[in-house]
DRENLOSE-957557 format. One record per residue (C-alpha): residue number from 1; residue in three letters; x, y, z. Coordinates in steps of 0.2 Angstrom, whole numbers, plus 2048, in hexadecimal, padded with zeros to 3 digits. Example, Ala and Ser with C-alpha at 12.3 -4.5 7.8 and 13.67 -1.06 7.14 Angstrom:
! DRENLOSE-957557
(node 1,'ALA',(83E,7EA,827))
(node 2,'SER',(844,7FB,824))
! end
This chain:
! DRENLOSE-957557
(node 1,'MET',(553,3A8,AF3))
(node 2,'TRP',(563,3B0,AF8))
(node 3,'ARG',(56A,39F,AFE))
(node 4,'GLN',(565,396,AEF))
(node 5,'ARG',(56C,3A3,AE2))
(node 6,'ARG',(57B,39A,ADC))
(node 7,'ALA',(572,38A,AD9))
(node 8,'SER',(563,393,AD1))
(node 9,'GLY',(56C,39E,AC5))
(node 10,'LEU',(565,3AE,ACC))
(node 11,'THR',(575,3B6,AD1))
(node 12,'GLN',(575,3C2,AC2))
(node 13,'ALA',(563,3C7,AC5))
(node 14,'ILE',(566,3CA,AD8))
(node 15,'ALA',(576,3D4,AD4))
(node 16,'LEU',(56C,3DF,AC7))
(node 17,'VAL',(55E,3E2,AD4))
(node 18,'ALA',(56C,3E7,AE1))
(node 19,'LEU',(574,3F3,AD4))
(node 20,'ALA',(564,3FB,ACF))
(node 21,'LEU',(55F,3FD,AE2))
(node 22,'GLY',(570,405,AE5))
(node 23,'ALA',(56E,411,AD7))
(node 24,'GLN',(55D,416,ADC))
(node 25,'ILE',(563,41A,AEE))
(node 26,'LEU',(571,424,AE7))
(node 27,'LEU',(566,42E,ADB))
(node 28,'GLY',(55A,431,AEA))
(node 29,'LEU',(568,438,AF5))
(node 30,'ALA',(56E,443,AE6))
(node 31,'ASN',(55C,44A,AE5))
(node 32,'VAL',(55C,44F,AF7))
(node 33,'ILE',(56D,456,AF8))
(node 34,'LEU',(56C,45F,AE7))
(node 35,'ASN',(55B,466,AEA))
(node 36,'ILE',(552,45B,ADD))
(node 37,'PRO',(55A,460,ACC))
(node 38,'LEU',(54F,45B,ABE))
(node 39,'ALA',(55B,44F,AB5))
(node 40,'ILE',(55F,446,AC5))
(node 41,'ALA',(54C,445,ACA))
(node 42,'VAL',(548,43E,AB9))
(node 43,'ALA',(556,431,ABA))
(node 44,'HIS',(550,42C,ACC))
(node 45,'ASN',(53E,429,AC4))
(node 46,'ALA',(546,41F,AB6))
(node 47,'MET',(550,415,AC2))
(node 48,'GLY',(541,411,ACC))
(node 49,'ALA',(539,40A,ABD))
(node 50,'GLY',(548,400,AB9))
(node 51,'LEU',(549,3FA,ACB))
(node 52,'LEU',(537,3F4,AC9))
(node 53,'LEU',(53B,3EB,AB9))
(node 54,'THR',(54A,3E2,AC0))
(node 55,'LEU',(540,3DC,ACF))
(node 56,'VAL',(532,3D6,AC4))
(node 57,'HIS',(540,3CD,ABA))
(node 58,'LEU',(547,3C5,AC9))
(node 59,'ILE',(536,3BF,ACF))
(node 60,'TRP',(532,3B8,ABE))
(node 61,'ARG',(543,3AF,ABE))
(node 62,'HIS',(540,3A8,ACF))
(node 63,'HIS',(52F,3A1,ACA))
(node 64,'GLN',(537,399,ABB))
(node 65,'LEU',(542,38E,AC6))
(node 66,'PRO',(53D,37C,AC8))
(node 67,'LYS',(533,379,AD8))
(node 68,'LEU',(53C,370,AE6))
(node 69,'ASN',(533,362,AEE))
(node 70,'THR',(532,369,B00))
(node 71,'ALA',(521,360,B04))
(node 72,'SER',(522,358,B15))
(node 73,'ALA',(519,349,B1B))
(node 74,'THR',(508,34B,B20))
(node 75,'HIS',(506,34E,B33))
(node 76,'THR',(4FA,342,B3B))
(node 77,'THR',(4F8,33D,B4D))
(node 78,'THR',(4FB,32C,B53))
(node 79,'ILE',(4EB,32B,B5D))
(node 80,'ASN',(4DC,32F,B52))
(node 81,'ARG',(4CE,32C,B5F))
(node 82,'GLU',(4C4,338,B69))
(node 83,'VAL',(4C8,33A,B7B))
(node 84,'THR',(4BA,33B,B87))
(node 85,'ALA',(4BB,33E,B9A))
! end
């Protein structure tokens, strides 16, 4: 997904997920350092919900992309007879 982001148009969705993840980590660290003040704890929970929504959005956008034809040829053997000793 990361390598195909430019061609697929998912760059903004990936950036949004990265931004939400960074904010979630910073709020979690602030909770630990500041002994869990209520406002930061509520913001941390809200950002967790926001992060979940951005991930769902990214997955939905990824599934909306046209499917690439990556089917390979069927693998068959050149000898299709039973070998007996």
